[in-house]
C-alpha positions, 0 to 999 in steps of 0.5 A, a space after each residue: 256550226 255551218 250556215 243553214 241550207 239555202 234550199 231548206 230556208 226557202 222551203 221554211 219561209 214559204 210556210 212562215 205567216 206574213 201579214 194580211 192581206 198579201 200573205 193570207 195563204 200563209 195563215 194557219 188553218 185551226 181546229 176547234 175543240 168541236 172538231 170544226 175546221 176553220 179556214 182563211 178566205 181572201 175577197 179579192 181586191 175590189 168592191 166593198 170587201 176588197 182586201 179583207 180576209 175572213 176566218 169561218 168553218 170550212 163547212 160554212 165559208 158564208 158565216 164568217 167568225 172574224 175579218 182581218 184588216 191589213 197587217 194582222 198575222 194569226 198564230 195557234 196558241 192551243 187546242 181550241 185558241 188562237 192568237 192575232 198579233 197586228 200594229 196598233 198605233 205605236 204598239 203591237 197588239 196581241 189578242 187571243 180567241 176561242 174557236 168555240 166561242 166565236 159568233 158569225 156575222 153577215 158580210 154586209 156588216 163590214 162591207 166598206 167598213 175596214 176602208 174607213 176604220 183603223 180598226 185591224 180586227 173585226 169580231 162580235 166575240 170579244 177576245 179572251 186575252 188582250 195586250 199591248 207592247 210598246 215599239 218604244 222599247 229599247 235593244 235587249 230583253 225586256 219583261 212583258 206581262 202575258 195574259 194566262 191564255 196566251 202563255 203557252 206560246 213559246 216563241 213568236 218573231 214579230 217584224 216591226 218599224 222602228 224609230 230612227 233619229 238618222 238615216 243610218 239608225 235602224 228602221 226596222 227591228 225585230 221583236 222576238 217574243 217568248 210569251 211562255 216566259 213573259 219576255 221579249 227581246 228587241 233586235 234592231 236590224 242594223 242593216 235596214 236603215 233609210 240610207 241603204 233601203 227605200 223605207 216604205 216601199 221596202 220592209 220586212 215583212 216575215 221573219 222565223 227561226 231555223 230549227 236547226 241553226 237557230 239563225 233568224 231568216 226572213 223576207 224583206 218585201 222589194 228586196 229579197 229573202 235574207 239570213 241573219 247573222 247569229 246576233 240576230 241584228 246583221 245581215 249575213 247573207 241574201 238567200 234570194 235576191 228580188 
């Protein structure tokens, strides 16, 4: 099969969610079972709400239902449910929420709160599902226990830092979650090493799978957008260099 068209990959990448707050414009909007549309708002880079991203009904932007700290990414689950994944210590946390159950809160409640907290998600309504997957998983496929409320999701590709013993070991990995099947595949990025990149200043921010070729592509902050080999672990080519 010929490699995917770079122009098509660039278009798909623009629609791929990246982490809060830098990529908040890529977040999907949601519509609840009661037909309310929920949208995301970034509260700027200054002041007590600096870098905070909130979710609120489109008609009530000042009555938020959720606030996100850095590195969170939302994803759709079903007609009325959505999920958030984010790093949580040495794990990846998944939390599911029901849009119609979310209670509103005053923005004053979280003014300055995230700056003093390591928590990623703020909601006065608890999640309907919550589970963690450790980052210590080795390369390959692993079984995981997925709550029923999140088990309708086919695939999520989660970029994450990865423990490297030497400067030539992969410093990043893609965790490909097949929540519907209760599986996760760990793909260490063999091309992304401390010997080749400035880990911390450069990092894989988002990734997705091309619908036609089934190859994984993504963006490496500070380097450019890339296409992987069919094994999902090696760099095939740069789509665009930064």
